[in-house]
C-alpha distance (Angstrom), angle and dihedral (degrees) to the residues before:
residue distance angle dihedral
X1 . . .
X2 3.76 . .
X3 3.77 121.7 .
X4 3.76 118.7 -164.0
X5 3.74 129.6 -174.6
X6 3.77 117.0 -85.6
X7 3.78 111.2 -107.9
X8 3.79 127.6 -151.8
X9 3.82 94.6 -98.5
X10 3.80 90.6 54.1
X11 3.80 90.2 50.9
X12 3.82 90.2 52.5
X13 3.78 91.0 48.4
X14 3.81 89.8 49.0
X15 3.80 88.9 58.9
X16 3.80 89.4 50.8
X17 3.81 89.0 50.4
X18 3.80 90.5 54.4
X19 3.80 93.9 50.0
X20 3.82 94.8 43.4
X21 3.79 91.4 46.1
X22 3.80 92.5 53.0
X23 3.82 90.9 45.4
X24 3.82 91.3 50.1
X25 3.81 90.9 49.1
X26 3.82 90.7 54.9
X27 3.82 94.6 47.6
X28 3.81 91.4 44.6
X29 3.80 91.5 50.4
X30 3.81 91.3 49.6
X31 3.79 92.3 49.4
X32 3.78 93.3 46.9
X33 3.80 94.0 45.2
X34 3.79 94.3 52.0
X35 3.80 96.9 40.3
X36 3.82 91.3 50.4
X37 3.81 89.2 53.2
X38 3.81 90.4 62.2
X39 3.79 98.8 48.5
X40 3.79 116.2 90.8
X41 3.83 104.7 -170.1
X42 3.78 112.4 -126.0
X43 3.80 93.9 4.7
X44 3.81 113.7 90.4
X45 3.80 94.1 171.2
X46 3.81 93.0 54.0
X47 3.81 90.3 45.3
X48 3.82 89.3 52.9
X49 3.81 91.3 49.2
X50 3.79 90.6 48.4
X51 3.80 92.8 50.2
X52 3.79 93.3 48.1
X53 3.82 92.5 46.1
X54 3.81 89.0 56.1
X55 3.81 100.7 31.2
X56 3.82 96.2 145.5
X57 3.80 91.5 49.4
X58 3.81 89.6 49.3
X59 3.83 89.2 53.7
X60 3.81 88.7 48.6
X61 3.80 91.4 52.8
X62 3.81 91.6 51.4
X63 3.80 89.7 47.4
X64 3.82 88.6 51.9
X65 3.81 89.1 52.1
X66 3.80 90.6 52.3
X67 3.81 92.1 48.5
X68 3.80 87.6 52.0
X69 3.79 91.6 50.4
X70 3.81 93.3 47.7
X71 3.81 88.0 49.4
X72 3.79 88.8 50.6
X73 3.80 91.0 56.6
X74 3.83 90.1 51.5
X75 3.80 89.4 46.1
X76 3.80 92.0 51.7
X77 3.79 92.0 51.9
X78 3.80 91.5 48.8
X79 3.81 93.4 46.7
X80 3.79 89.9 51.0
X81 3.81 89.8 53.9
X82 3.80 89.2 52.9
X83 3.81 100.5 38.5
X84 3.81 100.4 31.4
X85 3.81 93.0 80.8
X86 3.82 89.9 52.1
X87 3.81 92.3 58.9
X88 3.81 120.2 -24.1
X89 3.80 100.6 -160.4
X90 3.82 99.3 55.5
X91 3.80 90.2 38.2
X92 3.81 90.2 53.5
X93 3.82 93.0 46.0
X94 3.80 91.5 49.0
X95 3.80 89.9 50.0
X96 3.82 91.6 48.2
X97 3.80 92.4 51.8
X98 3.80 91.4 49.2
X99 3.82 90.9 49.3
X100 3.82 88.8 54.9
X101 3.81 91.0 49.3
X102 3.80 90.4 48.4
X103 3.82 91.4 50.8
X104 3.80 89.7 49.5
X105 3.82 90.6 50.8
X106 3.81 90.6 50.5
X107 3.80 86.9 55.2
X108 3.80 90.2 51.6
X109 3.82 89.6 52.2
X110 3.78 88.3 53.8
X111 3.79 91.3 55.4
X112 3.81 88.3 57.3
X113 3.80 90.4 53.6
X114 3.80 91.0 45.6
X115 3.80 91.5 50.2
X116 3.78 90.7 50.5
X117 3.79 90.3 49.5
X118 3.81 91.6 52.1
X119 3.81 92.4 46.7
X120 3.78 91.2 51.8
X121 3.80 90.7 55.1
X122 3.80 95.4 -112.6
X123 3.79 91.9 124.1
X124 3.77 129.5 -138.5
X125 3.80 96.7 -69.8
X126 3.81 92.3 82.8
X127 3.82 93.7 56.5
X128 3.79 90.8 92.9
X129 3.80 89.5 60.6
X130 3.81 92.1 55.2
X131 3.79 89.8 49.6
X132 3.78 90.2 50.1
X133 3.80 91.8 51.9
X134 3.80 92.6 50.9
X135 3.81 92.5 45.0
X136 3.81 91.5 47.6
X137 3.81 91.4 54.1
X138 3.80 89.6 59.3
X139 3.81 93.0 37.9
X140 3.80 90.1 52.9
X141 3.80 93.0 48.2
X142 3.80 92.6 48.9
X143 3.77 92.2 43.8
X144 3.82 90.3 50.8
X145 3.79 89.7 57.4
X146 3.80 93.9 45.3
X147 3.80 95.4 46.3
X148 3.81 91.1 47.9
X149 3.81 87.3 60.3
X150 3.81 88.7 60.5
X151 3.82 90.5 64.4
X152 3.83 88.1 91.0
X153 3.80 96.7 46.8
X154 3.78 110.5 39.2
X155 3.80 132.8 33.7
X156 3.80 107.1 -58.7
X157 3.81 93.8 -129.2
X158 3.80 91.0 56.9
X159 3.82 92.8 47.4
X160 3.82 90.4 45.8
X161 3.82 89.8 53.8
X162 3.80 88.4 52.7
X163 3.80 91.0 50.8
X164 3.80 91.3 47.9
X165 3.81 93.2 47.5
X166 3.81 90.8 48.8
X167 3.79 92.2 49.6
X168 3.79 89.6 48.1
X169 3.80 90.3 52.9
X170 3.81 91.7 51.2
X171 3.80 97.0 43.5
X172 3.80 94.7 41.3
X173 3.78 92.4 50.5
X174 3.80 90.6 46.4
X175 3.81 90.1 51.1
X176 3.83 89.5 52.5
X177 3.83 89.3 54.8
X178 3.79 92.6 51.5
X179 3.82 96.1 40.1
X180 3.82 108.4 25.1
X181 3.82 92.2 -179.2
X182 3.80 88.0 65.0
X183 3.81 90.1 66.0
X184 3.81 89.8 54.3
X185 3.81 91.9 49.6
X186 3.81 92.4 49.6
X187 3.81 93.9 45.8
X188 3.83 91.6 51.5
X189 3.79 91.6 54.1
X190 3.79 95.6 49.8
């Protein structure tokens, strides 16, 4: 194990880690608190009634989960910047395991959206749309970061349009998760 001195950029990233970690704890607690309120152990019918009676709040709890997971991805990148210089291999393995866990948790969020869709009578066919919305949130966030890197290589206006389009993809998809009727309104107008 090699330990190097902590440079100024690592100190800045450590501050980001602290803020993101606290933010993720709040969003995770909100998601967990609200989701647990809907579940009636051993009584699927009552759980279904509870979810449907508080549908908007259920969407909010899933959105909170997704915010937590997106924060986790940012946290993992920042922790790798800090801990990578200490020992790259274990830092990379730890990051890889957490990425797998995060992907698994995204899948669990999708099952909540699928369950809600089935309870509302929409059927299973629409499940692909929910998956697309969740995937597009993460695609938009990743694309925002990648396109921002182009600011130094291509005309700034072109790179800025890419950043804006990527942010629009992420925020629009997130809005469709929170307010599913919005997706129907937008698709009717296009």
